[in-house]
C-alpha positions, -999 to 999 in steps of 0.1 A, spaced: -228 651 0 -236 646 -35 -202 654 -43 -187 625 -21 -209 599 -38 -197 613 -74 -162 611 -63 -173 575 -49 -186 567 -79 -157 579 -104 -132 563 -81 -149 527 -84 -156 529 -120 -118 542 -130 -104 511 -104 -127 487 -124 -114 499 -156 -76 493 -145 -88 455 -134 -90 447 -175 -68 420 -178 -53 402 -145 -83 397 -129 -89 370 -155 -51 357 -151 -36 335 -122 -21 357 -98 17 352 -89 10 331 -58 -10 308 -78 20 308 -107 45 300 -77 25 272 -63 22 255 -99 58 261 -104 75 253 -74 51 229 -63 48 208 -100 88 210 -96 88 194 -64 60 170 -77 82 162 -108 116 158 -86 101 131 -63 82 114 -92 115 109 -109 131 97 -78 112 74 -66 83 65 -91 93 73 -128 62 59 -141 42 89 -124 59 114 -145 36 106 -175 10 122 -153 29 148 -131 49 165 -158 20 169 -187 -3 184 -160 23 211 -150 36 217 -182 -3 221 -194 -4 252 -171 23 267 -182 17 262 -218 -19 280 -211 0 307 -195 25 314 -221 -6 316 -245 -18 340 -226 15 361 -224 28 361 -261 -8 370 -272 -2 403 -294 -34 416 -277 -34 402 -240 2 399 -234 14 435 -236 -20 444 -214 -5 418 -184 30 432 -191 13 466 -182 -6 456 -152 17 432 -137 47 440 -147 80 425 -160 85 406 -127 53 386 -136 64 376 -173 102 368 -156 87 347 -132 63 325 -158 97 322 -175 119 310 -147 92 285 -133 91 271 -166 125 267 -169 129 249 -133 100 227 -142 120 214 -173 151 212 -155 133 189 -128 129 159 -141 170 156 -151 174 167 -112 147 137 -97 168 113 -122 200 121 -114 189 122 -79 178 85 -86 207 73 -105 231 85 -76 211 68 -49 213 37 -68 250 36 -72 258 39 -35 
């Protein structure tokens, strides 16, 4: 019985050691919600109410700016890469690229519909 308790305590301790960095970082799902949801919001803002870009674009960019600060940190970045993998890092970059392309898509959509 003591052996089982000891093994359980060791297992819990080791699992807590591995949850060092990513328990403080946003999850992959949260990044996708901010990236895709923010891009849709920016596209619709640029299409229907371009003045709303003053609010919608900085809010979503600020989220990724803070995340880039964590990823590019010399101490935290390699730990994120080790714990979450390259897919996490690459998805942040791709979602940010999508976010920067979104206003141009919305403006193009607006100009295209006004011509017809």
